[in-house]
C-alpha positions as CSV (number, residue, x, y, z in Angstrom):
1,M,-9.0,-6.6,-2.7
2,R,-7.2,-8.6,0.2
3,I,-4.6,-11.1,-0.2
4,K,-4.8,-14.0,1.6
5,H,-1.5,-15.4,2.9
6,S,-0.2,-18.5,1.6
7,K,1.6,-20.6,3.7
8,Y,2.6,-22.5,0.7
9,K,3.9,-19.6,-0.9
10,N,5.9,-17.3,1.6
11,T,9.5,-18.4,1.4
12,G,10.3,-17.3,5.0
13,L,8.2,-19.5,6.3
14,I,9.0,-22.5,4.1
15,F,12.8,-21.9,4.9
16,E,12.0,-21.2,9.0
17,L,10.0,-24.8,8.9
18,L,12.7,-26.9,7.0
19,V,15.2,-25.8,9.6
20,K,13.1,-27.2,12.7
21,Q,12.2,-30.0,10.3
22,I,16.1,-30.5,10.6
23,A,16.3,-30.6,14.0
24,A,13.7,-33.0,14.4
25,D,14.8,-35.3,12.3
26,T,18.3,-35.1,13.8
27,L,16.6,-35.8,17.4
28,N,14.7,-38.9,16.0
29,K,18.1,-40.2,14.3
30,K,16.6,-39.8,11.1
31,D,18.3,-38.5,7.7
32,S,17.0,-35.1,7.0
33,Q,15.6,-35.1,3.5
34,A,15.1,-31.0,4.9
35,V,19.1,-30.5,4.0
36,E,19.2,-31.8,0.9
37,I,15.7,-29.4,0.2
38,L,17.2,-26.5,1.7
39,K,20.8,-26.6,-0.6
40,K,19.1,-27.1,-3.3
41,F,16.2,-23.9,-3.4
42,F,18.2,-21.9,-1.1
43,T,21.4,-21.6,-1.9
44,G,23.1,-19.7,-5.3
45,K,21.4,-16.4,-6.6
46,T,17.7,-17.3,-7.8
47,A,14.5,-15.3,-7.3
48,L,13.7,-17.5,-4.7
49,V,16.6,-16.9,-2.6
50,R,16.6,-13.4,-3.3
51,E,13.2,-13.2,-1.9
52,F,13.8,-15.5,0.8
53,K,16.5,-12.8,1.8
54,L,14.3,-10.2,2.5
55,Y,12.5,-12.4,4.9
56,Q,15.6,-13.0,6.3
57,F,16.3,-9.1,6.9
58,I,12.8,-8.7,8.6
59,S,13.1,-11.7,11.0
60,K,17.2,-10.2,11.4
61,N,15.9,-6.6,12.0
62,K,14.7,-5.7,16.0
63,S,14.3,-3.2,18.2
64,V,15.6,-0.5,15.4
65,S,14.4,3.0,15.3
66,Q,11.2,4.2,13.4
67,S,13.1,5.7,10.5
68,K,15.3,2.5,10.1
69,A,12.4,0.4,10.0
70,E,10.5,2.4,7.6
71,S,13.4,3.0,5.5
72,I,13.5,-1.4,6.0
73,V,10.2,-1.8,4.7
74,S,10.6,0.4,1.9
75,T,13.8,-1.4,0.5
76,I,12.5,-4.5,0.7
77,I,9.4,-3.5,-1.4
78,E,11.6,-1.6,-3.9
79,V,13.8,-4.7,-4.1
80,S,11.0,-7.0,-4.5
81,R,9.1,-5.7,-7.4
82,T,12.8,-6.1,-9.4
83,L,12.6,-10.0,-8.9
84,D,11.7,-12.3,-11.9
85,T,8.2,-13.2,-10.6
86,V,8.1,-16.1,-13.7
87,S,10.9,-17.9,-12.1
88,L,9.8,-17.4,-8.7
89,K,6.5,-19.0,-9.3
90,K,8.0,-22.3,-10.9
91,L,10.7,-22.3,-8.3
92,K,8.3,-22.2,-5.6
93,Y,5.7,-25.0,-7.1
94,A,8.9,-27.4,-7.3
95,L,10.1,-26.1,-4.0
96,I,6.6,-26.8,-2.4
97,K,6.6,-30.4,-4.4
98,E,9.8,-31.2,-3.0
99,V,8.4,-31.0,0.3
100,K,5.2,-32.6,-0.3
101,D,7.1,-35.9,-1.5
102,S,9.4,-36.0,1.5
103,Y,7.0,-34.9,4.4
104,N,3.2,-35.1,5.3
105,I,2.6,-31.8,4.3
106,E,0.3,-30.8,6.9
107,D,2.5,-32.0,9.6
108,F,5.0,-29.9,8.4
109,F,3.1,-26.6,8.0
110,S,1.8,-27.5,11.9
111,I,5.3,-26.4,13.4
112,S,5.2,-23.1,15.1
113,V,7.4,-20.3,14.0
114,K,8.0,-17.3,16.1
115,D,8.0,-15.0,13.0
116,Y,5.0,-15.9,11.8
117,K,2.9,-13.0,12.2
118,P,5.7,-10.6,10.2
119,F,6.7,-13.6,7.5
120,A,2.4,-13.7,7.1
121,A,2.2,-9.5,6.6
122,L,5.2,-9.2,4.9
123,Y,4.0,-12.0,2.0
124,C,1.0,-10.1,1.8
125,L,2.1,-6.5,1.3
126,L,4.9,-8.6,-1.4
127,E,2.2,-10.0,-3.4
128,A,-0.1,-6.7,-3.3
129,H,2.6,-5.4,-5.6
130,K,2.4,-8.4,-8.3
131,V,-1.4,-8.0,-8.8
132,T,-3.4,-5.2,-11.1
133,D,-6.3,-4.6,-8.8
134,I,-6.9,-2.1,-6.4
135,I,-5.9,-3.4,-3.0
136,D,-8.2,-2.3,0.2
137,P,-6.0,0.4,2.1
138,N,-7.1,-0.9,5.5
139,F,-5.4,-4.5,4.4
140,L,-2.0,-2.6,3.6
141,V,-2.3,-0.6,6.3
142,D,-2.7,-3.2,8.9
143,N,0.0,-5.8,7.1
144,K,3.1,-2.6,7.4
145,T,1.6,-1.7,11.1
146,T,2.8,-5.3,11.7
147,L,5.8,-5.2,9.9
148,L,7.0,-1.7,11.8
149,E,5.8,-3.3,15.0
150,H,7.9,-6.3,14.9
151,L,11.1,-4.1,13.9
152,T,10.0,-1.2,16.1
153,K,9.1,-3.3,19.2
154,A,6.7,-0.5,19.6
155,T,2.7,0.3,18.7
156,Q,2.3,2.1,16.0
157,N,-0.2,4.8,14.7
158,K,-1.9,3.6,11.7
159,A,-3.0,7.0,10.8
160,K,0.5,7.5,10.5
161,V,1.5,4.6,8.5
162,R,-1.6,5.2,6.3
163,D,0.2,8.8,5.7
164,T,3.3,6.7,4.5
165,L,1.7,4.8,2.4
166,I,0.2,7.5,0.8
167,E,3.6,9.0,-0.1
168,E,5.6,5.2,-1.0
169,Y,2.8,4.8,-3.5
170,S,2.4,8.2,-5.1
171,K,6.1,7.2,-6.5
172,Y,4.6,3.9,-8.5
173,D,3.1,3.6,-11.7
174,K,-0.5,4.1,-12.7
175,D,-2.1,1.0,-11.0
176,L,-0.5,1.8,-7.5
177,K,-0.9,5.4,-7.8
178,L,-5.0,4.8,-8.3
179,L,-4.5,2.9,-4.7
180,T,-3.4,6.2,-3.4
181,F,-6.5,8.2,-4.4
182,K,-8.7,5.3,-2.6
183,I,-6.6,6.4,0.4
184,L,-6.9,9.7,-0.3
185,L,-10.3,9.2,-0.4
186,E,-10.9,6.9,2.7
187,K,-9.3,10.1,4.5
188,F,-11.5,12.6,2.8
189,N,-14.4,10.7,4.0
190,S,-13.4,10.0,7.3
191,K,-13.6,13.8,8.0
192,Y,-16.0,14.8,5.9
193,G,-18.6,11.9,5.9
194,D,-20.2,10.9,2.5
195,L,-19.5,12.8,-1.3
196,L,-21.3,15.0,-2.8
197,P,-22.1,13.9,-6.6
198,E,-19.6,16.5,-7.6
199,Q,-17.2,15.4,-5.1
200,K,-17.9,11.4,-6.6
201,N,-17.3,12.7,-10.0
202,I,-13.7,14.4,-9.8
203,L,-12.4,11.7,-7.9
204,K,-13.2,9.6,-10.8
205,E,-11.9,12.0,-13.3
206,F,-8.7,12.1,-11.2
207,I,-8.5,8.5,-11.6
208,T,-9.3,7.3,-14.9
209,S,-6.8,10.5,-16.2
210,V,-4.1,9.8,-13.4
211,D,-2.0,8.8,-16.8
212,S,-2.3,11.9,-18.9
213,S,-0.9,14.9,-16.7
214,T,-2.5,17.4,-19.8
215,R,-5.9,15.7,-19.1
216,L,-5.9,16.1,-15.8
217,R,-5.0,19.5,-16.0
218,N,-7.2,20.1,-18.4
219,V,-10.2,18.7,-15.4
220,V,-9.0,20.8,-12.7
221,N,-9.0,23.7,-14.3
222,K,-12.7,22.9,-15.7
223,E,-13.6,22.0,-12.1
224,L,-11.8,25.3,-10.7
225,K,-13.5,27.7,-12.8
226,N,-17.0,25.9,-12.1
227,I,-16.8,26.2,-8.3
228,K,-15.3,29.9,-9.1
229,E,-18.4,30.8,-10.4
230,Q,-20.8,29.1,-8.3
231,I,-19.3,31.0,-5.7
232,V,-19.6,34.5,-6.9
233,L,-23.2,33.6,-7.8
234,L,-23.3,32.7,-4.3
235,K,-22.2,35.2,-2.6
236,K,-24.9,37.8,-3.9
237,S,-27.7,35.8,-2.2
238,I,-25.5,35.7,1.6
239,N,-26.2,39.0,3.6
240,D,-23.6,38.6,5.9
241,D,-20.7,41.2,5.1
242,I,-18.2,39.5,7.2
243,I,-19.1,36.3,5.1
244,T,-18.9,37.9,2.0
245,I,-16.0,39.3,2.3
246,K,-14.1,36.0,3.0
247,L,-16.3,34.7,-0.3
248,Q,-14.3,37.5,-2.3
249,E,-11.2,36.2,-0.6
250,V,-11.6,32.8,-1.1
251,A,-12.8,33.5,-4.7
252,K,-9.4,35.6,-5.4
253,T,-7.6,32.4,-4.6
254,I,-9.2,29.7,-6.8
255,V,-6.8,30.1,-10.2
256,P,-6.5,28.0,-12.6
257,L,-3.0,25.6,-12.9
258,S,-0.4,26.7,-16.0
259,K,0.4,24.4,-18.2
260,T,4.0,23.8,-16.5
261,K,1.9,22.8,-13.2
262,R,1.8,20.0,-12.3
263,V,-1.2,18.7,-10.6
264,T,-0.7,16.7,-7.7
265,D,-2.9,15.4,-4.2
266,D,-3.5,18.4,-2.9
267,H,-5.5,20.1,-5.9
268,L,-7.7,16.8,-5.3
269,V,-8.5,17.7,-1.7
270,N,-9.0,21.5,-2.6
271,I,-11.7,20.9,-5.4
272,M,-13.0,18.4,-2.5
273,Q,-13.2,21.2,0.0
274,Y,-14.7,23.5,-2.6
275,Y,-16.9,21.8,-3.4
276,E,-17.8,21.5,0.3
277,L,-18.3,24.7,0.8
278,V,-20.7,25.8,-2.0
279,Q,-22.6,23.0,-0.1
280,E,-22.5,24.8,2.6
281,L,-23.2,27.9,1.1
282,K,-26.4,26.6,-0.7
283,S,-27.8,25.5,2.4
284,L,-27.7,29.0,4.0
């Protein structure tokens, strides 16, 4: 799933357009209704003002270090998750209604805004945290890359951006952790190609069990036991002594998780790799 940018709901963009509209009205010696709209919606401590300040922070910070840029994006996302979404939605509706009542909406949104691209990227990232559907990881990477390039004024490595997304999303709740596993899956696919049926099954179990640590640990242990048994069995059909010794060592490293051990992303990757090994042994 991808989020479509909405100019009508982008508080950062609307603020900039109102400021430009005031300038245009002043040059034309007209009373600017945009002044009253700004005073009404962009003052105080409302949810809309709080969200607008997130856009403002992006606009004011430029040519910062990579670490600071990462911190800025991460902090903005964390703050956005605390906003009252119901109140914010109502205020945005009232805001755009007043703009429509005061100006030709097409003319209003045709005005060029310098920071349009990073504002659109930030909108998409913030909205992605409000939906329950799984968001396309590439969509998130693209938008975060846009923000980081705006903040640092430097070209970003998308692979590194993807890695930081995995770290960030793994801290969040169940729905966002599902996205983490989807990103991991794409990373694994890019390296190893199409998934085997066993790999698809374990990935499905990781996703459906993500909110139950006990069940997930049991699933992992069951898979590890199965893999170990297959490696031990397949080892007997290998005639190469060196490969046989290496397989013995691999089998020794496959041990079940204790009841106090937490399942991590590394366990998923390891199991996927073990099944890749089993598949190669079967083809020998």
